[in-house]
C-alpha positions as CSV (number, residue, x, y, z in Angstrom):
1,M,0.0,0.0,0.0
2,E,1.4,3.4,-1.0
3,N,2.2,5.8,1.8
4,R,0.3,9.1,2.3
5,E,3.2,11.3,1.1
6,T,3.5,9.3,-2.2
7,V,-0.3,9.6,-2.8
8,R,-0.1,13.4,-2.0
9,L,2.8,13.9,-4.4
10,W,1.1,12.0,-7.2
11,R,-1.9,14.4,-6.9
12,V,0.4,17.4,-6.8
13,H,2.4,16.0,-9.8
14,K,-0.8,15.6,-11.8
15,T,-2.2,19.0,-10.9
16,V,1.1,20.8,-11.8
17,H,1.2,19.1,-15.2
18,Q,-2.4,20.1,-15.8
19,L,-1.4,23.7,-14.8
20,V,1.5,24.0,-17.3
21,H,-0.7,22.4,-20.0
22,D,-3.4,24.9,-19.4
23,R,-0.8,27.7,-19.7
24,G,0.0,26.5,-23.2
25,Y,3.1,24.3,-22.6
26,V,3.5,20.9,-24.3
27,V,2.8,18.1,-21.9
28,A,2.6,14.4,-22.8
29,Q,-0.9,12.9,-22.4
30,S,0.7,10.1,-20.4
31,E,1.7,12.6,-17.8
32,L,-1.8,14.0,-17.6
33,D,-3.3,10.5,-17.3
34,M,-0.7,9.0,-15.0
35,T,-2.3,6.6,-12.5
36,L,-1.0,6.3,-8.9
37,S,0.3,2.8,-9.8
38,D,2.3,4.2,-12.8
39,F,3.6,7.1,-10.6
40,C,4.8,4.7,-8.0
41,S,6.4,2.4,-10.5
42,L,8.3,5.3,-12.1
43,Y,9.3,7.4,-9.1
44,A,9.1,5.0,-6.1
45,P,9.8,1.5,-7.4
46,S,9.7,-1.3,-4.8
47,G,8.4,1.1,-2.2
48,A,11.6,3.1,-2.2
49,I,11.7,6.6,-0.7
50,L,10.6,9.0,-3.4
51,D,13.4,11.2,-4.6
52,R,11.6,14.6,-5.1
53,S,14.3,15.9,-7.4
54,S,13.3,13.2,-9.9
55,L,10.0,15.0,-10.2
56,N,11.7,18.1,-11.7
57,F,10.8,18.7,-15.3
58,L,11.2,21.2,-18.1
59,V,8.4,22.1,-20.6
60,V,8.3,24.1,-23.9
61,H,5.5,26.4,-24.9
62,R,3.5,25.1,-27.9
63,D,3.7,28.5,-29.6
64,S,7.4,29.2,-29.1
65,A,10.2,26.8,-28.6
66,A,12.2,29.6,-27.0
67,E,9.6,30.0,-24.2
68,K,10.4,27.3,-21.6
69,L,9.5,26.7,-18.0
70,F,11.1,24.6,-15.3
71,V,9.2,23.0,-12.4
72,F,11.2,22.2,-9.3
73,F,10.4,20.0,-6.2
74,P,12.8,21.0,-3.5
75,D,13.1,18.4,-0.6
76,D,13.5,21.1,2.1
77,Q,10.6,21.6,4.5
78,S,11.4,25.3,4.5
79,V,13.1,26.3,1.3
80,G,16.0,28.8,1.7
81,V,18.3,30.8,-0.5
82,K,20.7,27.9,-1.4
83,P,18.2,25.8,-3.3
84,I,16.8,28.9,-5.1
85,R,20.4,29.7,-6.2
86,G,20.7,26.1,-7.4
87,F,17.5,26.4,-9.4
88,L,18.7,29.6,-11.0
89,E,21.9,27.9,-12.1
90,K,19.8,25.1,-13.7
91,M,17.7,27.7,-15.5
92,N,20.7,29.5,-16.9
93,E,22.1,26.2,-18.1
94,H,19.0,25.6,-20.2
95,S,18.3,29.3,-21.1
96,V,15.1,29.3,-19.1
97,S,13.7,32.5,-17.5
98,R,10.6,31.1,-15.8
99,C,10.1,28.5,-13.2
100,I,7.6,27.1,-10.6
101,V,8.9,26.0,-7.2
102,V,6.6,23.5,-5.4
103,I,7.2,24.1,-1.7
104,K,6.7,21.4,0.9
105,Q,5.7,23.7,3.7
106,S,7.2,27.2,3.5
107,L,9.6,29.6,1.9
108,T,12.1,31.6,4.1
109,P,11.8,35.4,4.0
110,S,15.3,35.6,2.6
111,A,14.5,33.2,-0.3
112,A,11.3,35.1,-1.1
113,K,13.3,38.3,-1.3
114,V,15.9,36.7,-3.7
115,M,13.1,35.4,-5.9
116,A,11.4,38.8,-6.0
117,S,14.7,40.6,-6.7
118,L,15.3,38.5,-9.8
119,A,12.2,39.8,-11.6
120,P,11.5,40.7,-14.3
121,K,14.5,38.9,-15.9
122,Y,13.6,35.7,-14.1
123,V,10.1,34.9,-13.0
124,M,10.1,32.4,-10.1
125,E,6.7,31.4,-8.9
126,Q,6.1,29.3,-5.8
127,F,3.1,27.1,-4.9
128,G,2.7,25.2,-1.7
129,E,1.9,21.5,-2.1
130,A,-1.4,22.0,-0.3
131,E,-2.5,24.4,-3.1
132,L,-1.9,21.7,-5.7
133,V,-3.4,18.6,-4.2
134,V,-6.6,19.4,-5.9
135,N,-7.0,21.3,-9.2
136,I,-9.1,24.3,-8.3
137,T,-10.2,24.9,-11.9
138,E,-12.0,21.5,-11.9
139,H,-14.2,22.5,-8.9
140,K,-17.9,22.8,-9.9
141,L,-18.1,26.3,-8.3
142,V,-15.2,27.6,-10.4
143,P,-16.4,28.8,-13.9
144,L,-14.3,28.5,-17.0
145,H,-11.5,31.0,-17.2
146,V,-9.7,31.7,-20.6
147,V,-6.7,34.1,-20.6
148,L,-6.8,36.3,-23.7
149,G,-3.8,37.0,-25.8
150,D,-2.6,40.6,-26.5
151,E,-4.4,40.7,-29.8
152,E,-7.6,39.3,-28.4
153,K,-7.5,41.8,-25.6
154,Q,-7.1,44.7,-28.0
155,A,-10.0,43.4,-30.2
156,L,-12.2,43.2,-27.1
157,L,-11.5,46.8,-26.1
158,Q,-12.1,48.0,-29.6
159,R,-15.3,46.0,-30.0
160,Y,-16.8,47.6,-26.8
161,R,-15.0,50.9,-27.1
162,L,-13.5,50.5,-23.6
163,K,-10.4,51.4,-21.9
164,E,-8.8,48.5,-19.9
165,T,-9.3,50.4,-16.7
166,Q,-13.1,50.2,-17.2
167,L,-13.0,46.4,-17.0
168,P,-13.8,44.7,-13.7
169,R,-10.6,43.5,-12.0
170,I,-9.0,40.3,-10.7
171,L,-6.0,40.3,-8.5
172,V,-2.9,38.5,-9.7
173,T,-2.9,36.9,-6.3
174,D,-6.3,35.3,-6.9
175,P,-6.0,31.5,-6.8
176,V,-7.3,31.0,-10.4
177,A,-5.1,33.9,-11.7
178,R,-2.1,32.3,-10.0
179,Y,-3.0,28.9,-11.6
180,Y,-2.9,30.5,-15.1
181,G,0.2,32.6,-14.2
182,M,-1.6,35.8,-15.1
183,R,0.4,39.0,-15.2
184,R,-0.8,42.6,-14.5
185,G,-2.6,44.0,-17.6
186,Q,-3.8,40.7,-18.9
187,V,-7.5,40.0,-19.4
188,V,-9.3,36.8,-18.6
189,K,-12.6,35.7,-20.1
190,I,-14.9,34.1,-17.5
191,V,-17.8,31.9,-18.7
192,R,-20.6,31.0,-16.3
193,P,-23.7,28.9,-17.0
194,S,-26.9,30.9,-17.2
195,E,-30.5,29.6,-16.9
196,T,-31.8,32.2,-19.3
197,A,-29.0,32.8,-21.8
198,G,-27.2,29.4,-21.7
199,R,-24.0,31.1,-20.6
200,Y,-22.9,34.4,-19.2
201,V,-19.6,35.9,-20.2
202,T,-17.6,38.5,-18.3
203,Y,-14.0,39.9,-18.6
204,R,-11.6,40.9,-15.9
205,L,-8.4,42.8,-15.9
206,A,-5.5,41.4,-13.8
207,I,-4.0,44.0,-11.4
């Protein structure tokens, strides 16, 4: 029987692959469909202690081979500056400017400052494992969110003769905005079911 930590990491592993896929990165279907049994066979054979570094992976955006993203799984309970520096070296080796760090429990204040100081040249996001055990976008109470591209955003503003500041807002710290990696100034289309119209569409500006 698989231990609780392995089951938890399988769920986190699945969600983070769905997350990068939903952001437009190329992810193998086998990764998205990976069962617990397959996960254990691949990462914890014979009941061995799972090596979290083996879960690290690199993905390429489907629209641009130059746009890449690393996902790191540090083993530290509280992630400090040293592993962050190590991830930065790895990113430079592969010409990657964006990464997601999946934190076991916490990030030290010093590490958080280092990550923030590297922006905008390097974008280092952090998610706690607890945030990724379940994919929030699959919850029945969370409507469909679609992040618009720059051209789609401009077409929307022109169609309705709006300035972006006239749009309702969504914080970049909102859980769904974080899931999609939204940046300030981006617009998300939100589609909700409607009893009268079939569906109800709104747009929000990330701030």
